[in-house]
C-alpha positions in Angstrom: -26.9 37.5 -2.8 -30.5 38.7 -3.4 -31.6 37.1 -0.2 -28.8 38.7 1.8 -29.5 42.1 0.3 -33.1 42.1 1.5 -33.1 44.8 4.2 -36.1 43.2 5.9 -34.1 40.1 6.7 -31.5 40.1 9.5 -29.1 37.4 8.4 -26.8 35.5 10.8 -24.1 34.2 8.5 -22.0 31.3 10.0 -18.8 29.9 8.3 -18.1 26.5 9.6 -14.6 24.9 9.1 -13.5 28.5 8.4 -9.9 27.5 7.8 -11.0 26.7 4.2 -11.4 30.4 3.4 -7.8 31.2 4.6 -6.2 31.4 1.2 -5.8 35.1 0.2 -7.6 35.6 -3.2 -8.9 32.0 -3.1 -12.2 31.4 -4.8 -14.0 30.4 -1.6 -12.5 33.3 0.3 -13.5 35.9 -2.4 -17.1 34.6 -2.5 -17.5 34.7 1.3 -15.9 38.1 1.7 -18.2 39.5 -1.0 -21.3 38.5 0.8 -20.1 39.2 4.4 -21.1 42.9 4.4 -24.7 42.0 3.6 -25.2 40.0 6.8 -26.1 41.6 10.1 -24.4 39.0 12.3 -21.3 37.0 11.4 -19.5 34.0 13.0 -16.6 31.8 12.0 -16.1 28.3 13.5 -12.7 26.7 13.4 -10.2 25.0 15.6 -7.3 26.1 13.4 -7.5 29.8 12.7 -3.8 30.4 11.8 -2.7 27.6 9.5 1.0 27.8 8.6 1.2 31.5 8.1 -0.2 34.5 10.1 -1.6 35.7 6.9 -4.1 32.9 7.0 -5.9 34.8 9.7 -6.6 37.8 7.6 -9.7 36.5 5.7 -11.3 35.4 8.9 -11.0 38.8 10.4 -12.0 40.6 7.2 -15.2 38.4 7.1 -16.1 39.2 10.7 -15.4 42.9 10.5 -15.6 43.9 6.8 -15.8 47.6 7.6 -12.8 47.7 10.0 -9.1 47.3 9.7 -8.3 45.0 12.6 -4.8 44.1 11.3 -3.6 47.1 9.2 -1.2 47.0 6.3 1.8 48.1 8.3 1.3 45.3 10.8 0.9 42.8 8.0 4.2 43.7 6.6 5.9 43.5 10.0 4.3 40.1 10.6 5.6 38.8 7.2 9.1 39.9 8.0 9.1 38.5 11.5 7.7 35.2 10.3 10.5 34.9 7.7 13.0 35.5 10.5 11.1 32.9 12.6 10.7 35.5 15.3 7.4 34.2 16.5 7.6 35.8 19.9 7.6 39.3 18.4 4.9 38.4 15.9 2.8 37.2 18.8 3.2 40.6 20.5 1.7 42.3 17.4 -1.2 39.8 17.1 -2.2 39.5 20.7 -3.7 43.0 21.2 -5.6 42.7 18.0 -7.1 39.3 18.0 -6.9 38.3 21.7 -10.4 39.7 22.6 -12.1 38.4 19.4 -12.4 34.6 20.1 -12.9 31.9 22.6 -11.4 28.5 22.8 -10.5 25.7 25.3 -6.9 24.7 25.5 -6.2 21.0 25.1 -4.1 21.1 28.3 -7.3 22.1 30.2 -9.3 19.0 29.0 -7.9 16.6 31.7 -6.7 14.1 29.2 -4.1 11.5 29.9 -0.7 12.3 28.4 0.3 11.2 24.9 3.1 8.7 24.9 5.5 9.0 21.9 7.7 5.9 21.9 11.2 5.9 20.6 11.2 5.2 16.9 11.8 1.6 15.8 15.0 1.7 13.7 14.9 -0.9 10.9 17.6 -1.9 8.5 16.5 -1.8 4.9 16.5 -4.9 2.8 19.0 -5.3 0.0 17.1 -4.0 -3.0 15.3 -1.1 -1.3 18.7 0.1 0.1 20.2 -0.2 -3.3 17.4 1.9 -4.8 17.4 4.5 -2.0 21.2 5.0 -2.2 21.0 5.4 -6.0 18.3 8.1 -5.7 20.2 9.9 -3.0 23.3 9.9 -5.2 21.4 11.2 -8.2 19.9 14.0 -6.1 23.3 15.2 -4.9 24.5 15.1 -8.5 21.5 17.0 -9.8 21.9 19.7 -7.2 25.0 20.9 -8.9 23.3 21.2 -12.3 20.0 22.8 -11.4 21.3 26.4 -12.0 20.7 25.7 -15.7 17.0 25.3 -15.2 14.3 27.9 -14.6 13.2 28.2 -10.9 9.6 26.9 -11.5 11.0 23.7 -13.0 13.7 23.4 -10.3 11.1 23.5 -7.5 8.9 20.8 -9.2 12.0 18.6 -9.6 13.1 19.1 -6.0 9.7 18.1 -4.6 9.3 15.2 -7.0 12.7 13.8 -6.0 11.8 14.0 -2.4 8.6 12.1 -3.0 10.7 9.5 -4.9 12.9 9.1 -1.8 9.8 8.8 0.5 8.3 6.2 -1.9 11.4 4.1 -1.4 11.0 4.5 2.3 7.5 3.1 2.1 7.4 0.5 -0.8 10.0 0.6 -3.6 7.5 -0.7 -6.2 5.9 2.8 -6.0 8.9 4.2 -7.8 7.3 2.8 -10.9 4.2 5.0 -10.5 3.7 8.4 -12.0 3.6 11.8 -10.2 1.3 14.3 -11.9 3.6 17.3 -12.1 6.9 15.4 -12.1 8.0 13.9 -15.4 11.7 13.2 -14.6 12.9 9.6 -15.0 15.4 9.5 -12.2 16.8 6.1 -13.3 16.8 6.9 -17.0 19.4 4.7 -18.9 20.0 2.4 -15.9 18.3 -0.8 -17.0 19.5 -2.7 -13.9 17.7 -0.4 -11.4 14.6 -0.1 -13.6 14.3 -3.9 -13.7 14.6 -4.1 -9.9 11.7 -1.7 -9.6 9.6 -3.5 -12.2 10.2 -6.9 -10.5 10.4 -5.7 -6.9 7.5 -7.8 -5.6 9.3 -10.9 -6.8 12.6 -9.9 -5.1 11.7 -9.0 -1.5 9.1 -7.6 0.9 9.9 -4.2 2.4 11.7 -4.6 5.7 9.2 -2.3 7.4 6.3 -4.6 6.5 8.1 -7.6 7.9 8.6 -5.6 11.2 5.0 -4.3 11.1 3.6 -7.9 10.8 5.5 -9.0 13.9 4.4 -5.8 15.7 0.7 -6.5 14.8 1.0 -10.0 16.1 1.8 -8.6 19.5 -1.3 -6.4 19.4 -3.5 -9.3 18.4 -2.3 -11.4 21.4 -3.7 -8.7 23.7 -6.7 -7.9 21.5 -5.8 -4.3 21.5 -7.1 -2.2 18.6 -4.6 -0.3 16.5 -4.7 2.2 13.7 -1.9 2.1 11.2 -1.1 5.3 9.3 0.7 5.3 5.9 0.9 8.1 3.4 1.0 6.1 0.1 -2.1 4.2 -0.9 0.0 1.5 -2.7 1.7 0.8 0.6 -1.6 0.5 2.4 -2.9 -2.0 -0.1 0.2 -4.1 0.3 0.0 -4.0 4.1 -3.7 -5.0 3.9 -2.9 -7.9 1.7 -0.2 -9.2 4.0 -2.3 -8.8 7.1 -5.2 -10.7 5.6 -2.9 -13.5 4.5 -2.0 -13.9 8.2 -5.7 -14.4 8.9 -6.3 -11.2 10.7 -9.3 -8.9 10.1 -8.4 -5.5 8.9 -10.0 -2.8 6.8 -8.7 0.4 5.2 -9.9 4.0 4.6 -8.0 5.6 1.8 -8.3 8.7 -0.4 -6.1 10.7 -2.7 -7.1 14.1 -1.5 -9.2 15.6 1.3 -12.8 16.6 0.3 -15.4 18.6 2.1 -18.2 16.7 0.4 -18.3 13.2 -0.7 -21.0 11.0 -2.2 -23.5 9.4 0.2 -22.2 6.0 -0.8 -18.6 6.8 0.1 -19.7 8.4 3.4 -21.7 5.4 4.4 -18.9 3.1 3.6 -16.4 5.1 5.6 -18.8 5.5 8.5 -19.6 1.8 8.4 -15.9 0.9 8.7 -15.3 3.3 11.5 -18.4 2.1 13.4 -17.2 -1.4 13.1 -13.7 -0.6 14.2 -14.8 1.3 17.4 -17.2 -1.6 18.3 -15.4 -3.6 21.0 -17.0 -6.8 20.0 -16.8 -6.5 16.2 -13.6 -8.4 15.8 -12.2 -5.6 13.6 -9.0 -4.6 15.5 -6.8 -3.2 12.8 -7.6 -0.1 10.8 -5.4 1.1 7.9 -5.7 4.7 6.9 -3.9 7.5 5.1 -4.0 11.0 6.7 -5.4 12.7 3.6 -8.6 10.6 3.9 -8.9 10.0 7.6 -7.0 12.5 9.6 -9.9 14.9 10.0 -13.4 14.6 11.6 -13.3 11.0 12.9 -13.0 9.7 16.4 -11.4 6.4 17.3 -10.4 7.1 20.9 -13.2 5.3 22.7 -11.8 1.9 21.9 -8.4 2.5 20.3 -5.4 4.1 22.0 -2.5 2.9 19.8 -1.3 4.2 16.5 1.6 2.9 14.3 3.1 5.3 11.8 4.4 3.2 8.9 5.6 6.2 7.1 5.2 10.0 7.3 5.1 13.1 5.1 6.4 16.6 5.9 2.7 17.7 6.3 2.5 18.7 9.9 -1.2 19.4 9.6 -2.1 15.9 8.7 0.3 14.6 11.3 -1.3 16.6 14.2 -4.8 15.8 13.1 -4.0 12.0 13.0 -2.6 12.2 16.5 -5.9 13.5 17.8 -7.9 10.6 16.3 -7.0 8.5 19.4 -6.6 11.3 21.9 -9.9 13.1 22.5 -12.5 14.1 25.1 -14.8 11.2 26.0 -12.3 8.4 26.4 -8.8 9.7 26.7 -9.4 11.0 30.3 -8.6 7.5 31.6 -6.0 6.1 29.2 -3.0 7.4 27.4 -2.6 7.4 23.7 0.5 5.5 22.4 2.3 6.4 19.2 4.9 4.1 17.5 7.1 5.1 14.5 8.9 2.8 12.0 12.1 4.3 10.6 14.7 3.1 8.2 18.2 3.5 9.4 20.4 6.2 7.7 17.6 7.7 5.7 15.5 10.9 5.7 12.9 9.1 7.9 14.5 10.6 10.9 14.6 14.1 9.3 10.8 13.9 8.6 9.9 13.0 12.2 12.3 15.6 13.6 10.9 18.3 11.3 7.3 17.4 12.3 8.2 17.5 16.0 9.8 20.9 15.6 6.8 22.4 13.8 4.4 20.8 16.3 6.3 22.3 19.2 6.2 25.8 17.6 2.5 25.4 17.1 1.7 24.1 20.5 3.8 26.8 22.1 1.4 29.3 20.5 -1.7 27.2 21.2 -0.9 27.3 24.9 -0.9 31.1 24.7 -3.9 32.8 23.2 -4.5 31.5 19.7 -4.3 28.3 17.7 -2.1 27.7 14.7 -2.4 24.2 13.5 -3.3 23.7 9.9 -5.7 21.8 7.7 -3.8 22.8 4.6 -3.3 19.4 3.0 -0.5 20.5 0.7 3.0 19.8 1.8 4.7 21.2 -1.3 6.6 23.9 0.5 7.8 21.5 3.2 9.1 19.0 0.6 11.1 21.7 -1.1 12.5 23.0 2.2 13.6 19.5 3.1 15.3 19.1 -0.2 17.3 22.3 0.3 18.1 21.5 3.9 19.3 18.0 3.2 21.0 18.3 -0.2 22.0 21.9 -0.8 23.5 23.0 2.5 
């Protein structure tokens, strides 16, 4: 602050990855906004200026023009109402005159890339025990929905999201149901020793049907020596997939992480960079990369040698999904080859709802991107999306 206040110094203050200051009243945002007025020149760099909500744009504008009211309070109220009504066309008419002249970007459609090919999802039948557990959870959720009015709203929202995560764990690797979720303390199988024993002994009973399918799928890629990245949300699932692939004699490595970070240790960065460098090397022999979107969806490029991605499972987080798509579809390689995306789905589960929901959100975002401003998100939290899915699937 002392440096910026020095009137003899004309400071040019640049905020890179500016989507990280989007949160209204967030700590990073408050700090940046506090110093913005002391710099003579200001600039924000981001490919995602409007994550999830139009309000995410306000801090960027307030940083750039701290003395002006680019989007006034009346317009902010109107935008909030229109967004709640999902009237994005009317909201766009309010934003365009205000923000249209204030930024520059290149549309992805102008980059001359080959099209992205989204293959029809591979529908897989669950194995006996994972189907038994999935159906039991779904039955419990429907029962719980009738009793939730007795709980306070904060607890209800935590329970709803926790239950959705339990369902998604069952879609990925049923053994995960034995793991803890930080904010979610409910034992969904309490008192049912039979189901609890199935979870505890799951690895002795069966291998998830998705992994059986994935192994056969990988064998096809290996025959043609095509590189492939496999995306999975849960780290436990990735570790199991890695174990089974290595047992087949194939070379694979994984990049995992619990949460996204802006800064990591030099050792972690070197390890991550080494794996990526090896994977994109045509002659390295490493043709299979395992990754979870929280650790690997941002700031890496795989497109020069890899144009195929398999989605073992998905979350409702559209930001991570969109970012992961672009890892194999970028300038400098995708001009001559299409990117191919494959999805594994269990029959008669919420797998289809997750993908449909992501497609709908992506369409809304890209419709706006092809206009005058970008709206995809690097907000790594999908809490709201989980709760919305719970209400859509089980309360209506």
